[in-house]
Backbone as a chain_set.jsonl record, in Angstrom:
{"seq": "MNWMAIWVTCKLATLTSLTLLIIGLPIAYWLTYSKWRWKFLIESIVALPLVLPPTVLGFYILIAIGPHSPIGRFYTDLVGHPLPFSFQGLLLASILYSLPFAVQPFATAFEQVDRKLIEASWTLGLSKLKTFFRLILPLSTAGLITGVVLSFAHTLGEFGVVLMVGGNIEGITRTVSIEIYDEVQALNYAAAAKTSALLLLVSYTVLLLVYAMNRRVWSVWPQK", "coords": {"N": [[68.477, -52.811, -5.57], [67.219, -49.943, -7.134], [64.907, -50.097, -9.385], [62.985, -48.445, -10.398], [64.1, -45.888, -10.276], [66.099, -46.271, -12.136], [64.563, -46.641, -14.436], [63.335, -44.109, -14.665], [65.617, -42.551, -15.099], [66.62, -43.596, -17.551], [64.457, -43.031, -19.231], [64.444, -40.246, -19.066], [66.983, -39.61, -20.143], [66.724, -40.614, -22.74], [64.556, -39.13, -23.849], [65.633, -36.583, -23.592], [67.932, -36.655, -25.291], [66.714, -37.197, -27.768], [65.068, -34.952, -28.066], [67.018, -32.96, -28.154], [68.24, -33.648, -30.514], [66.336, -32.841, -32.322], [65.919, -30.056, -31.828], [68.522, -29.205, -31.74], [69.728, -29.467, -34.241], [68.778, -27.341, -36.072], [69.793, -25.152, -34.6], [72.565, -25.658, -34.574], [73.041, -25.603, -37.31], [72.48, -22.936, -37.929], [74.434, -21.639, -36.378], [76.677, -22.524, -37.689], [76.525, -21.63, -40.377], [75.59, -19.045, -40.372], [76.2, -15.578, -40.957], [76.056, -13.528, -39.26], [77.185, -10.792, -37.424], [77.33, -10.674, -34.636], [77.222, -13.266, -33.779], [78.688, -14.742, -32.003], [77.703, -14.207, -29.495], [75.415, -15.79, -29.183], [76.618, -18.263, -29.455], [78.128, -18.31, -27.127], [76.125, -18.402, -25.183], [74.947, -20.882, -25.719], [77.084, -22.568, -25.091], [77.4, -22.109, -22.405], [76.445, -23.883, -20.256], [78.594, -25.639, -20.075], [80.547, -24.555, -18.481], [79.278, -23.4, -16.353], [78.406, -23.902, -12.965], [76.453, -26.768, -12.082], [74.53, -26.517, -10.018], [74.104, -23.785, -9.922], [73.068, -23.271, -12.481], [70.784, -24.879, -12.246], [69.441, -23.518, -10.207], [68.76, -21.043, -11.438], [67.145, -21.971, -13.502], [65.111, -23.056, -11.989], [64.044, -20.759, -10.821], [63.189, -19.48, -13.14], [61.138, -21.096, -14.098], [59.416, -21.216, -12.033], [56.426, -20.843, -9.931], [55.891, -18.138, -9.757], [56.855, -16.946, -11.975], [56.355, -15.816, -15.403], [56.414, -17.975, -17.247], [56.106, -20.161, -15.543], [53.556, -19.617, -14.394], [51.937, -19.679, -16.669], [52.248, -22.348, -17.484], [51.203, -23.709, -15.258], [48.525, -22.829, -15.282], [47.806, -24.002, -17.644], [48.134, -26.845, -17.472], [47.522, -27.493, -14.884], [49.217, -28.084, -12.765], [52.316, -27.218, -11.106], [55.455, -26.55, -12.794], [58.108, -26.945, -11.69], [59.748, -29.597, -9.85], [58.604, -31.722, -11.182], [58.36, -34.281, -13.72], [58.334, -33.174, -16.249], [59.43, -30.629, -15.838], [61.955, -31.439, -15.035], [62.845, -32.626, -17.39], [62.987, -30.375, -19.089], [65.025, -28.933, -17.806], [67.146, -30.721, -18.126], [67.453, -30.736, -20.889], [68.35, -28.112, -21.368], [70.712, -28.183, -19.901], [72.253, -30.138, -21.191], [72.515, -29.145, -23.709], [74.878, -27.972, -25.082], [76.382, -30.294, -25.466], [75.211, -31.592, -27.522], [74.828, -29.686, -29.59], [77.4, -28.643, -30.219], [78.954, -30.9, -31.296], [77.289, -31.363, -33.538], [77.527, -28.923, -34.965], [80.278, -28.928, -35.484], [80.456, -31.103, -37.2], [78.943, -30.166, -39.356], [80.585, -28.088, -40.212], [82.667, -29.479, -41.341], [81.763, -30.394, -43.747], [82.303, -30.188, -47.17], [82.438, -27.031, -48.549], [82.266, -26.502, -51.25], [80.734, -28.568, -52.3], [78.239, -27.964, -51.236], [77.704, -25.513, -52.462], [77.654, -26.376, -55.089], [75.376, -27.93, -55.039], [73.437, -25.966, -54.641], [73.771, -24.636, -57.053], [72.78, -26.473, -58.83], [70.133, -26.147, -58.461], [68.87, -26.968, -56.136], [67.127, -26.26, -53.144], [68.019, -24.595, -50.037], [66.974, -26.041, -47.935], [66.507, -28.621, -49.036], [69.113, -29.216, -49.755], [70.241, -29.387, -47.257], [69.011, -31.708, -46.135], [69.578, -33.681, -48.054], [72.277, -33.588, -48.578], [74.009, -32.303, -46.549], [73.217, -33.439, -44.045], [73.503, -36.347, -44.477], [76.314, -36.427, -44.82], [77.146, -35.696, -42.357], [76.819, -37.612, -40.479], [78.502, -38.827, -38.559], [78.978, -36.776, -36.677], [76.363, -36.345, -35.811], [75.72, -38.758, -34.541], [77.612, -38.683, -32.505], [76.8, -36.364, -31.055], [74.208, -37.084, -30.157], [74.725, -39.356, -28.59], [76.55, -38.362, -26.685], [74.935, -36.455, -25.37], [72.997, -38.157, -24.336], [74.535, -39.842, -22.63], [75.559, -37.895, -20.928], [73.274, -36.986, -19.639], [72.607, -39.211, -18.143], [74.268, -39.105, -15.912], [73.567, -36.815, -14.516], [73.27, -34.635, -11.705], [73.358, -32.251, -9.926], [71.686, -30.314, -11.285], [69.416, -31.894, -11.591], [68.666, -32.399, -8.92], [68.127, -29.803, -7.997], [66.026, -28.858, -9.633], [64.241, -30.981, -10.033], [64.057, -32.321, -7.626], [63.564, -34.998, -5.316], [61.696, -37.166, -5.897], [60.125, -40.161, -5.657], [59.772, -42.35, -8.37], [59.132, -40.315, -10.095], [60.931, -38.021, -10.273], [63.202, -39.008, -9.219], [66.361, -39.982, -9.879], [69.061, -42.154, -11.016], [71.531, -41.144, -10.148], [70.811, -39.603, -7.926], [69.738, -41.627, -6.38], [72.049, -43.135, -5.813], [73.457, -41.255, -4.294], [71.728, -41.009, -2.074], [71.884, -43.591, -1.015], [74.556, -43.697, -0.227], [74.54, -41.674, 1.704], [72.987, -42.953, 3.555], [74.744, -44.796, 4.397], [74.746, -47.169, 3.075], [76.626, -48.807, 1.427], [76.917, -51.051, -0.169], [74.603, -51.273, -1.772], [74.846, -48.848, -3.115], [77.188, -49.328, -4.505], [76.426, -51.364, -6.292], [74.495, -50.075, -7.897], [76.075, -48.015, -8.937], [77.928, -49.49, -10.377], [76.292, -50.567, -12.348], [75.514, -48.22, -13.695], [78.008, -47.378, -14.607], [78.625, -49.498, -16.328], [76.583, -49.271, -18.275], [77.109, -46.707, -19.321], [79.706, -47.063, -20.334], [79.216, -49.05, -22.233], [77.557, -47.74, -24.053], [79.314, -45.778, -25.118], [81.229, -47.502, -26.16], [79.851, -48.8, -28.222], [79.48, -46.65, -29.928], [82.14, -46.014, -30.604], [82.69, -48.325, -32.012], [81.016, -48.074, -34.234], [81.779, -45.686, -35.293], [84.79, -44.385, -35.784], [85.664, -41.871, -35.373], [84.419, -40.711, -33.177], [84.878, -38.648, -31.377], [84.582, -36.25, -32.763], [83.923, -33.781, -31.954], [86.165, -32.557, -31.092], [88.906, -30.743, -32.553], [90.301, -32.077, -35.521], [93.493, -33.452, -36.176]], "CA": [[68.627, -51.851, -6.663], [65.969, -49.228, -7.388], [64.644, -50.159, -10.826], [62.172, -47.29, -10.776], [65.04, -44.801, -10.53], [66.768, -46.599, -13.398], [63.612, -46.372, -15.505], [63.201, -42.65, -14.792], [66.853, -42.049, -15.687], [66.672, -43.984, -18.963], [63.434, -42.266, -19.942], [64.904, -38.862, -19.125], [68.109, -39.517, -21.071], [66.233, -40.862, -24.104], [63.773, -37.973, -24.295], [66.54, -35.436, -23.704], [68.758, -36.786, -26.489], [65.859, -37.072, -28.952], [64.665, -33.543, -28.176], [68.189, -32.19, -28.567], [68.46, -33.924, -31.929], [65.364, -32.052, -33.089], [66.155, -28.613, -31.7], [69.939, -28.915, -31.877], [70.115, -29.378, -35.649], [68.666, -25.973, -36.609], [70.702, -24.249, -33.892], [73.917, -25.914, -35.068], [73.094, -25.143, -38.696], [72.563, -21.47, -37.918], [75.736, -21.249, -35.846], [77.711, -22.87, -38.661], [76.455, -20.935, -41.658], [75.179, -17.651, -40.231], [77.258, -14.569, -41.077], [75.717, -12.44, -38.346], [78.39, -10.272, -36.779], [77.295, -10.94, -33.198], [76.878, -14.68, -33.589], [79.421, -15.286, -30.854], [76.872, -14.069, -28.293], [74.584, -16.999, -29.112], [77.533, -19.382, -29.211], [78.495, -18.281, -25.707], [74.968, -18.847, -24.4], [74.805, -22.327, -25.929], [78.184, -23.261, -24.412], [77.445, -21.718, -20.986], [76.357, -25.005, -19.309], [79.864, -26.355, -19.962], [81.388, -23.937, -17.441], [78.449, -22.952, -15.232], [78.124, -24.972, -11.993], [75.096, -27.306, -12.249], [73.592, -25.981, -9.022], [73.776, -22.412, -10.325], [72.152, -23.398, -13.611], [69.531, -25.404, -11.724], [68.764, -22.456, -9.462], [68.167, -20.075, -12.364], [66.033, -22.652, -14.182], [64.033, -23.165, -11.0], [63.42, -19.426, -10.723], [62.56, -19.146, -14.425], [59.916, -21.886, -14.327], [58.66, -21.24, -10.785], [55.025, -20.403, -10.009], [55.781, -16.682, -9.8], [57.364, -16.477, -13.259], [55.345, -15.927, -16.482], [56.418, -19.336, -17.798], [55.526, -21.043, -14.541], [52.114, -19.364, -14.266], [51.291, -20.157, -17.895], [52.22, -23.816, -17.46], [50.271, -24.138, -14.208], [47.172, -22.587, -15.782], [47.547, -24.877, -18.789], [48.053, -28.271, -17.122], [46.948, -27.646, -13.553], [50.212, -28.321, -11.709], [53.526, -26.428, -11.398], [56.505, -27.204, -13.572], [59.186, -27.463, -10.839], [59.546, -30.858, -9.134], [57.832, -32.627, -12.02], [59.225, -34.867, -14.748], [58.406, -32.221, -17.361], [60.418, -29.631, -15.456], [63.253, -32.108, -15.052], [63.212, -32.784, -18.796], [63.381, -29.065, -19.582], [66.338, -28.614, -17.24], [68.13, -31.616, -18.74], [67.675, -30.264, -22.256], [69.192, -26.919, -21.296], [72.009, -28.554, -19.344], [73.001, -30.957, -22.152], [72.451, -28.516, -25.026], [76.154, -27.885, -25.81], [76.904, -31.616, -25.786], [74.62, -31.97, -28.804], [74.997, -28.644, -30.606], [78.791, -28.5, -30.645], [79.313, -31.928, -32.28], [76.528, -31.126, -34.769], [78.13, -27.799, -35.672], [81.593, -29.352, -35.963], [80.228, -31.97, -38.361], [78.509, -29.312, -40.469], [81.735, -27.321, -40.681], [83.551, -30.359, -42.086], [81.201, -30.647, -45.078], [82.966, -29.349, -48.171], [81.591, -25.912, -48.991], [82.086, -26.584, -52.696], [79.61, -29.474, -52.547], [77.016, -27.234, -50.916], [77.486, -24.523, -53.514], [77.277, -27.117, -56.299], [73.982, -28.311, -54.861], [72.632, -24.771, -54.904], [73.869, -24.34, -58.484], [71.911, -27.423, -59.522], [68.75, -25.745, -58.247], [68.295, -27.465, -54.885], [66.969, -25.241, -52.111], [68.851, -24.808, -48.854], [66.368, -27.106, -47.122], [66.786, -29.907, -49.676], [70.556, -29.431, -49.642], [70.517, -29.805, -45.879], [68.58, -33.087, -45.901], [70.126, -34.613, -49.04], [73.731, -33.522, -48.641], [74.707, -31.986, -45.306], [72.928, -34.441, -43.011], [74.19, -37.629, -44.701], [77.754, -36.285, -44.634], [77.399, -35.319, -40.959], [76.324, -38.703, -39.63], [79.398, -39.04, -37.42], [78.703, -35.75, -35.676], [75.024, -36.547, -35.25], [75.818, -39.872, -33.59], [78.379, -38.194, -31.357], [75.982, -35.455, -30.264], [73.11, -37.809, -29.506], [75.273, -40.239, -27.559], [77.101, -37.549, -25.597], [73.839, -35.872, -24.592], [72.386, -39.265, -23.595], [75.431, -40.241, -21.54], [75.661, -36.782, -19.983], [72.039, -36.947, -18.85], [72.614, -40.336, -17.205], [74.994, -38.784, -14.696], [73.18, -35.524, -13.943], [72.953, -34.636, -10.27], [73.044, -30.931, -9.383], [70.502, -29.753, -11.935], [68.285, -32.781, -11.275], [68.253, -32.199, -7.536], [67.609, -28.449, -7.838], [64.779, -28.638, -10.373], [63.321, -32.109, -9.903], [63.932, -32.817, -6.267], [63.834, -36.417, -5.09], [60.359, -37.77, -5.798], [60.185, -41.543, -6.127], [58.972, -42.688, -9.541], [58.866, -39.131, -10.924], [62.156, -37.266, -10.537], [64.357, -39.631, -8.562], [67.204, -40.622, -10.879], [70.073, -43.064, -10.495], [72.557, -40.386, -9.419], [70.249, -39.26, -6.617], [69.638, -42.892, -5.659], [73.382, -43.452, -5.306], [73.756, -40.291, -3.222], [70.928, -41.359, -0.898], [72.418, -44.825, -0.441], [75.803, -43.352, 0.454], [74.161, -40.933, 2.906], [72.467, -43.934, 4.508], [75.851, -45.725, 4.659], [74.46, -48.443, 2.409], [77.611, -48.784, 0.355], [76.74, -52.201, -1.053], [73.593, -50.903, -2.763], [75.421, -47.78, -3.934], [78.184, -49.934, -5.392], [75.721, -52.085, -7.35], [73.903, -49.095, -8.813], [77.176, -47.331, -9.606], [78.496, -50.423, -11.351], [75.355, -50.636, -13.474], [75.624, -46.964, -14.438], [79.302, -47.419, -15.282], [78.529, -50.458, -17.427], [75.742, -48.705, -19.329], [77.822, -45.583, -19.93], [80.813, -47.586, -21.125], [78.664, -49.775, -23.376], [77.09, -46.751, -25.035], [80.483, -45.221, -25.793], [81.878, -48.585, -26.906], [79.096, -48.983, -29.459], [79.766, -45.513, -30.809], [83.485, -46.201, -31.132], [82.66, -49.404, -32.989], [80.344, -47.602, -35.445], [82.383, -44.457, -35.805], [86.109, -44.242, -35.172], [85.874, -40.451, -35.089], [83.328, -40.307, -32.291], [85.203, -37.385, -30.72], [84.705, -35.207, -33.776], [83.728, -32.49, -31.309], [87.477, -31.946, -30.977], [89.534, -30.511, -33.858], [91.082, -33.176, -36.054], [94.847, -33.076, -36.582]], "C": [[67.263, -51.254, -7.01], [65.714, -49.172, -8.896], [63.779, -49.004, -11.297], [63.064, -46.093, -11.085], [65.779, -45.03, -11.849], [65.851, -46.303, -14.573], [63.451, -44.872, -15.738], [64.439, -42.068, -15.479], [66.936, -42.357, -17.173], [65.645, -43.211, -19.787], [63.873, -40.814, -20.105], [66.024, -38.693, -20.151], [67.654, -39.697, -22.517], [65.472, -39.655, -24.637], [64.651, -36.74, -24.466], [67.352, -35.498, -24.99], [67.932, -36.657, -27.761], [65.412, -35.626, -29.165], [65.824, -32.677, -28.654], [68.542, -32.453, -30.025], [67.558, -33.051, -32.786], [65.691, -30.56, -33.031], [67.621, -28.237, -31.906], [70.387, -28.759, -33.319], [69.947, -27.972, -36.22], [69.581, -24.978, -35.908], [72.121, -24.405, -34.421], [74.077, -25.424, -36.506], [73.254, -23.624, -38.744], [73.929, -21.001, -37.419], [76.854, -21.501, -36.856], [77.712, -21.945, -39.867], [76.011, -19.472, -41.55], [76.388, -16.72, -40.32], [76.964, -13.358, -40.187], [76.947, -12.051, -37.533], [78.469, -10.657, -35.307], [76.923, -12.389, -32.877], [77.546, -15.285, -32.346], [78.631, -15.152, -29.552], [75.999, -15.302, -28.101], [75.448, -18.216, -28.834], [77.92, -19.458, -27.737], [77.357, -18.774, -24.829], [74.786, -20.353, -24.508], [75.862, -23.094, -25.136], [78.223, -22.993, -22.907], [77.32, -22.894, -20.02], [77.641, -25.791, -19.154], [80.702, -25.834, -18.8], [80.578, -23.493, -16.223], [78.197, -24.105, -14.267], [76.678, -25.458, -12.116], [74.087, -26.75, -11.255], [73.179, -24.556, -9.357], [72.788, -22.432, -11.482], [70.79, -23.889, -13.147], [68.742, -24.359, -10.962], [68.064, -21.479, -10.395], [67.013, -20.695, -13.158], [64.836, -22.74, -13.251], [63.295, -21.843, -10.848], [62.632, -19.113, -11.993], [61.249, -19.884, -14.649], [59.053, -21.962, -13.067], [57.266, -20.66, -10.928], [54.849, -18.892, -10.096], [56.317, -16.098, -11.111], [56.266, -16.587, -14.322], [55.26, -17.332, -17.065], [55.743, -20.289, -16.824], [54.028, -20.861, -14.394], [51.364, -19.887, -15.486], [51.171, -21.675, -17.881], [51.224, -24.333, -16.421], [48.826, -23.946, -14.645], [46.799, -23.567, -16.886], [47.301, -26.319, -18.376], [47.547, -28.516, -15.708], [47.933, -27.978, -12.455], [51.496, -27.587, -12.09], [54.574, -27.249, -12.13], [57.669, -27.699, -12.71], [58.77, -28.741, -10.111], [58.533, -31.756, -9.846], [58.768, -33.192, -13.073], [59.38, -33.92, -15.924], [59.437, -31.123, -17.068], [61.83, -30.194, -15.474], [63.754, -32.287, -16.483], [63.688, -31.456, -19.392], [64.774, -28.694, -19.081], [67.434, -29.464, -17.879], [68.455, -31.194, -20.163], [68.602, -29.055, -22.262], [70.607, -27.271, -20.835], [72.874, -29.311, -20.355], [73.053, -30.343, -23.542], [73.806, -28.445, -25.735], [76.733, -29.237, -26.199], [76.305, -32.166, -27.079], [74.963, -30.962, -29.889], [76.431, -28.571, -31.099], [79.249, -29.62, -31.577], [78.558, -31.774, -33.602], [77.206, -30.043, -35.606], [79.495, -28.167, -36.238], [81.456, -30.223, -37.2], [79.791, -31.153, -39.578], [79.683, -28.539, -41.066], [82.665, -28.161, -41.55], [83.008, -30.733, -43.463], [81.819, -29.658, -46.063], [82.014, -28.274, -48.688], [81.321, -25.968, -50.492], [80.919, -27.5, -53.065], [78.278, -28.771, -52.29], [76.696, -26.232, -52.012], [77.096, -25.192, -54.829], [75.819, -27.547, -56.231], [73.053, -27.139, -55.131], [72.627, -24.433, -56.398], [72.946, -25.238, -59.301], [70.435, -27.163, -59.247], [68.107, -26.265, -56.983], [68.222, -26.326, -53.87], [67.885, -25.558, -50.935], [68.304, -25.941, -47.993], [66.669, -28.476, -47.712], [68.278, -30.227, -49.615], [70.924, -29.927, -48.254], [70.189, -31.283, -45.687], [69.251, -34.087, -46.844], [71.653, -34.658, -49.046], [74.38, -33.367, -47.275], [74.467, -33.048, -44.237], [73.612, -35.779, -43.264], [75.699, -37.561, -44.475], [78.128, -35.949, -43.195], [76.968, -36.405, -39.983], [77.181, -38.907, -38.386], [79.131, -38.036, -36.305], [77.344, -35.904, -35.028], [75.032, -37.661, -34.213], [76.536, -39.418, -32.32], [77.524, -37.307, -30.453], [74.878, -36.159, -29.501], [73.632, -38.659, -28.352], [75.842, -39.447, -26.384], [75.999, -36.935, -24.738], [73.125, -36.948, -23.776], [73.24, -39.641, -22.39], [75.554, -39.14, -20.49], [74.438, -36.711, -19.077], [72.009, -38.068, -17.819], [73.249, -39.963, -15.871], [74.628, -37.457, -14.066], [72.862, -35.65, -12.456], [72.494, -33.268, -9.792], [71.786, -30.326, -9.962], [69.264, -30.579, -11.593], [67.755, -32.511, -9.877], [67.617, -30.827, -7.328], [66.221, -28.288, -8.45], [63.762, -29.748, -10.127], [63.103, -32.587, -8.491], [64.245, -34.299, -6.199], [62.51, -37.136, -4.867], [60.387, -39.148, -6.437], [59.24, -41.773, -7.299], [58.704, -41.524, -10.473], [60.164, -38.408, -11.282], [63.382, -37.892, -9.879], [65.15, -40.436, -9.589], [68.264, -41.492, -10.203], [71.118, -42.309, -9.678], [72.067, -39.989, -8.028], [70.107, -40.508, -5.76], [70.982, -43.281, -5.047], [73.746, -42.538, -4.147], [73.0, -40.657, -1.944], [71.46, -42.614, -0.212], [73.726, -44.558, 0.318], [75.515, -42.59, 1.741], [73.641, -41.868, 3.987], [73.507, -44.988, 4.884], [75.588, -47.113, 4.084], [75.354, -48.555, 1.183], [77.44, -49.94, -0.619], [75.736, -51.874, -2.158], [74.117, -49.813, -3.683], [76.427, -48.339, -4.927], [77.518, -50.673, -6.551], [75.14, -51.118, -8.383], [74.983, -48.357, -9.592], [77.789, -48.216, -10.679], [77.593, -50.544, -12.579], [75.453, -49.386, -14.347], [76.943, -46.902, -15.211], [79.249, -48.337, -16.491], [77.717, -49.907, -18.586], [76.474, -47.589, -20.058], [78.951, -46.08, -20.822], [80.308, -48.318, -22.364], [78.198, -48.825, -24.466], [78.261, -46.176, -25.818], [81.204, -46.274, -26.63], [81.178, -48.827, -28.233], [79.377, -47.86, -30.449], [81.16, -45.643, -31.418], [83.506, -47.287, -32.206], [82.04, -48.944, -34.308], [81.072, -46.438, -36.094], [83.698, -44.218, -35.096], [86.402, -42.8, -34.809], [84.765, -39.925, -34.192], [83.609, -38.972, -31.626], [85.435, -36.29, -31.734], [84.39, -33.821, -33.233], [85.057, -31.765, -31.137], [88.087, -31.766, -32.355], [90.395, -31.7, -34.266], [92.459, -32.681, -36.476], [95.123, -33.601, -37.994]], "O": [[66.278, -51.977, -7.16], [66.241, -48.304, -9.592], [63.83, -48.624, -12.467], [62.816, -45.363, -12.045], [66.049, -44.082, -12.587], [66.295, -45.775, -15.592], [63.434, -44.418, -16.882], [64.322, -41.195, -16.339], [67.281, -41.486, -17.971], [65.93, -42.788, -20.908], [63.691, -40.224, -21.17], [66.014, -37.745, -20.935], [68.142, -39.01, -23.415], [65.721, -39.209, -25.757], [64.436, -35.944, -25.38], [67.451, -34.502, -25.707], [68.396, -36.068, -28.737], [65.38, -35.135, -30.293], [65.635, -31.768, -29.462], [69.085, -31.577, -30.699], [67.964, -32.578, -33.847], [65.735, -29.885, -34.06], [67.93, -27.085, -32.212], [71.318, -28.005, -33.601], [70.894, -27.447, -36.807], [70.093, -24.056, -36.544], [72.803, -23.416, -34.687], [75.125, -24.894, -36.874], [74.064, -23.099, -39.507], [74.511, -20.072, -37.977], [77.853, -20.782, -36.878], [78.772, -21.523, -40.331], [76.055, -18.74, -42.539], [77.465, -17.039, -39.819], [77.562, -12.295, -40.354], [77.658, -12.915, -37.02], [79.551, -10.934, -34.791], [76.372, -12.678, -31.815], [77.025, -16.216, -31.731], [78.866, -15.906, -28.607], [75.86, -15.801, -26.984], [75.06, -19.097, -28.067], [78.025, -20.546, -27.172], [77.586, -19.478, -23.846], [74.506, -21.025, -23.515], [75.572, -24.15, -24.573], [79.022, -23.611, -22.204], [78.041, -22.911, -19.021], [77.778, -26.546, -18.192], [81.476, -26.582, -18.203], [81.153, -23.238, -15.165], [77.811, -25.189, -14.704], [75.768, -24.639, -12.242], [72.925, -26.534, -11.6], [72.041, -24.161, -9.107], [71.794, -21.705, -11.474], [69.759, -23.386, -13.593], [67.516, -24.312, -11.054], [66.906, -21.124, -10.172], [66.025, -20.023, -13.451], [63.696, -22.527, -13.662], [62.068, -21.815, -10.757], [61.539, -18.549, -11.93], [60.349, -19.368, -15.31], [58.064, -22.696, -13.039], [56.956, -20.046, -11.948], [53.778, -18.414, -10.469], [56.238, -14.889, -11.328], [55.336, -17.377, -14.157], [54.168, -17.827, -17.345], [54.919, -21.116, -17.213], [53.297, -21.845, -14.281], [50.287, -20.468, -15.358], [50.125, -22.226, -18.224], [50.49, -25.286, -16.681], [47.988, -24.814, -14.401], [45.632, -23.92, -17.049], [46.368, -26.955, -18.867], [47.179, -29.641, -15.373], [47.525, -28.141, -11.305], [51.742, -27.356, -13.273], [54.572, -28.479, -12.086], [58.183, -28.787, -12.972], [57.596, -28.94, -9.798], [57.728, -32.446, -9.218], [59.85, -32.65, -13.3], [60.447, -33.867, -16.538], [60.214, -30.739, -17.942], [62.778, -29.519, -15.874], [64.942, -32.12, -16.757], [64.682, -31.422, -20.118], [65.603, -28.198, -19.844], [68.53, -28.969, -18.143], [69.605, -31.284, -20.594], [69.53, -28.982, -23.067], [71.584, -26.71, -21.333], [74.094, -29.143, -20.373], [73.585, -30.959, -24.466], [73.886, -28.826, -26.903], [77.496, -29.325, -27.16], [76.843, -33.107, -27.662], [75.349, -31.347, -30.993], [76.653, -28.447, -32.304], [79.891, -29.322, -32.584], [79.12, -32.024, -34.668], [77.432, -30.221, -36.803], [79.833, -27.763, -37.351], [82.241, -30.102, -38.141], [80.222, -31.423, -40.699], [79.762, -28.359, -42.281], [83.373, -27.623, -42.402], [83.726, -31.33, -44.265], [81.852, -28.453, -45.819], [80.932, -28.57, -49.195], [80.266, -25.529, -50.952], [80.202, -27.239, -54.031], [77.312, -28.959, -53.03], [75.547, -26.116, -52.439], [76.303, -24.646, -55.596], [75.111, -27.532, -57.238], [72.011, -27.293, -55.769], [71.611, -23.999, -56.941], [72.402, -24.826, -60.325], [69.576, -27.887, -59.751], [66.918, -26.035, -56.761], [69.151, -25.526, -53.756], [68.452, -26.647, -50.848], [69.063, -26.704, -47.396], [67.044, -29.395, -46.984], [68.658, -31.385, -49.441], [71.802, -30.775, -48.093], [70.998, -32.031, -45.137], [69.47, -35.236, -46.459], [72.249, -35.648, -49.468], [75.204, -34.192, -46.878], [75.412, -33.506, -43.595], [74.25, -36.31, -42.355], [76.299, -38.523, -43.995], [79.311, -35.923, -42.855], [76.774, -36.14, -38.796], [76.659, -39.133, -37.294], [79.065, -38.403, -35.132], [77.181, -35.629, -33.839], [74.433, -37.535, -33.145], [76.114, -39.731, -31.207], [77.521, -37.475, -29.234], [74.64, -35.864, -28.33], [73.048, -38.676, -27.269], [75.642, -39.815, -25.226], [76.115, -36.9, -23.514], [72.693, -36.689, -22.653], [72.74, -39.747, -21.27], [75.643, -39.426, -19.296], [74.554, -36.41, -17.889], [71.447, -37.898, -16.737], [72.823, -40.444, -14.821], [75.322, -37.007, -13.154], [72.27, -36.632, -12.009], [71.372, -33.126, -9.307], [70.912, -29.874, -9.222], [68.194, -30.028, -11.338], [66.546, -32.406, -9.67], [66.663, -30.702, -6.56], [65.345, -27.658, -7.857], [62.564, -29.487, -10.024], [62.076, -33.194, -8.188], [65.094, -34.797, -6.939], [62.243, -37.649, -3.78], [60.647, -39.276, -7.633], [58.058, -41.436, -7.233], [58.111, -41.71, -11.536], [60.461, -38.208, -12.46], [64.484, -37.351, -9.979], [64.67, -41.445, -10.105], [68.347, -41.553, -8.976], [71.545, -42.788, -8.627], [72.83, -40.035, -7.063], [70.328, -40.46, -4.55], [71.042, -43.707, -3.893], [74.28, -42.992, -3.136], [73.57, -40.618, -0.854], [71.487, -42.696, 1.016], [73.961, -45.133, 1.38], [76.165, -42.826, 2.76], [73.824, -41.62, 5.179], [73.203, -45.948, 5.592], [76.142, -48.106, 4.554], [74.896, -48.416, 0.049], [77.793, -49.809, -1.791], [75.979, -52.159, -3.331], [73.867, -49.839, -4.888], [76.507, -47.873, -6.063], [78.005, -50.61, -7.68], [75.279, -51.323, -9.589], [74.819, -48.101, -10.785], [78.13, -47.744, -11.763], [78.075, -50.615, -13.71], [75.473, -49.473, -15.574], [76.978, -46.424, -16.345], [79.764, -48.0, -17.556], [78.106, -50.051, -19.745], [76.456, -47.537, -21.288], [79.136, -45.583, -21.932], [80.911, -48.216, -23.432], [78.415, -49.069, -25.653], [78.208, -46.094, -27.046], [81.732, -45.961, -27.697], [81.832, -49.035, -29.255], [79.497, -48.091, -31.652], [81.341, -45.408, -32.612], [84.244, -47.187, -33.186], [82.477, -49.366, -35.379], [80.985, -46.236, -37.305], [83.709, -43.879, -33.912], [87.302, -42.536, -34.012], [84.236, -38.835, -34.412], [82.674, -38.227, -31.334], [86.363, -35.493, -31.599], [84.555, -32.816, -33.925], [85.101, -30.538, -31.047], [87.811, -32.564, -33.25], [91.128, -32.258, -33.45], [92.579, -31.609, -37.068], [96.212, -33.393, -38.529]]}, "num_chains": 1, "name": "protein.A"}
């Protein structure tokens, strides 16, 4: 069993879910409470990774951060090495790929907060920022847990985007999913079975813990 690949995968999933918690909250808040007429355009962009093939998304990310793009040239000049086929590039791709798995549960949780409570908070003189942290966030705990866990679990099983943007570099971008693929290609089914079983166990344990803490873990779906 390749423990280095497991470490890279866990580090990638943890950083991806934490980053999405930070950037996903303001995006979800804006999508929930904005009255902009063309808001659906942003909603469609956020949800695009749900329907776009991972290899297609990975290809466009690779082009966008490549050495010939403005982003790629800026990053190379800044740190001295290109962004593609690095852990940083892999992290960026994972964040974009898992974005809807965090934003949609966040937004659903925000929508379930009683509007009257929010308006009462404003009436009492609390700013929108204080209302968000003192009222909306505490009442949206279920959605926050769901979004973080779904983005973490989704990152664990990434393959197409990982392979396109990160490649297969041992100790840097080689994840568990790529390790399993390589073992199967080498007809080493025993090793692939062990790694797959570990990934299955971790994924199931994560979801089991969420179900135990929050019976409405799938608050991303409309409640009947």
